[in-house]
C-alpha positions as CSV (number, residue, x, y, z in Angstrom):
1,S,90.7,91.0,82.1
2,I,92.9,93.3,80.0
3,A,96.1,95.1,80.9
4,V,96.3,98.7,79.8
5,P,99.6,100.7,79.9
6,V,99.0,104.3,81.0
7,P,101.8,106.7,80.0
8,D,102.8,109.3,82.6
9,A,105.3,112.1,81.7
10,A,106.7,112.1,85.3
11,A,107.0,108.3,85.7
12,P,107.4,105.1,83.8
13,K,104.3,103.6,82.3
14,E,101.8,102.2,84.8
15,I,100.0,99.0,84.0
16,V,96.3,98.9,85.0
17,G,94.2,95.8,84.9
18,V,90.7,96.2,83.6
19,T,88.0,93.6,84.2
20,A,84.3,93.2,83.7
21,N,84.1,90.5,86.3
22,R,82.5,92.1,89.4
23,E,83.0,88.9,91.4
24,A,86.8,89.1,91.2
25,S,88.4,91.1,94.0
26,E,91.3,93.4,93.3
27,E,93.5,91.5,95.8
28,D,92.8,88.1,94.2
29,V,93.4,89.2,90.6
30,L,96.6,91.1,91.5
31,A,97.9,88.1,93.6
32,R,97.3,85.7,90.7
33,C,99.1,88.1,88.4
34,A,102.0,88.4,90.8
35,A,102.2,84.6,91.1
36,T,102.6,84.1,87.3
37,L,104.0,87.3,85.8
38,P,107.3,89.0,86.1
39,D,107.2,92.0,88.4
40,Y,107.2,94.6,85.6
41,M,104.1,93.1,84.1
42,V,101.9,93.0,87.2
43,P,99.2,95.7,87.2
44,S,99.5,98.3,89.9
45,R,95.7,98.5,90.3
46,L,92.5,97.0,89.0
47,L,89.6,98.9,87.5
48,H,86.1,97.3,87.2
49,V,84.0,98.3,84.2
50,D,80.5,97.2,83.3
51,D,81.4,96.2,79.7
52,F,84.5,96.5,77.6
53,P,84.1,99.2,74.9
54,T,84.2,97.8,71.4
55,N,85.0,99.2,68.0
56,A,83.0,98.9,64.8
57,N,84.5,95.4,64.3
58,G,83.3,94.2,67.7
59,K,86.8,94.0,69.1
60,V,87.9,95.6,72.4
61,D,88.6,99.2,71.8
62,R,92.0,99.6,73.5
63,A,92.2,103.4,72.8
64,A,88.8,103.9,74.6
65,L,90.0,101.7,77.5
66,S,93.2,103.8,77.8
67,R,91.0,106.9,78.0
68,I,88.8,105.3,80.7
69,V,91.8,104.3,82.7
70,S,93.5,107.7,82.4
71,G,90.4,109.4,83.7
72,A,89.9,106.9,86.6
């Protein structure tokens, strides 16, 4: 799972959790985050993707993830 900040001109940044694990429910993941992270770091929602986009180096493409989350 990866946390992606989503800028919004009208509000503070929203943090969205992105996971490729279809077995993990949104409630379980967010509850685990809330149990271990400070409130400001807990994602407001969870987005499931089939695969994480990668760049030419094979690393997770965070810019592409940000675009996916902004359009979701």
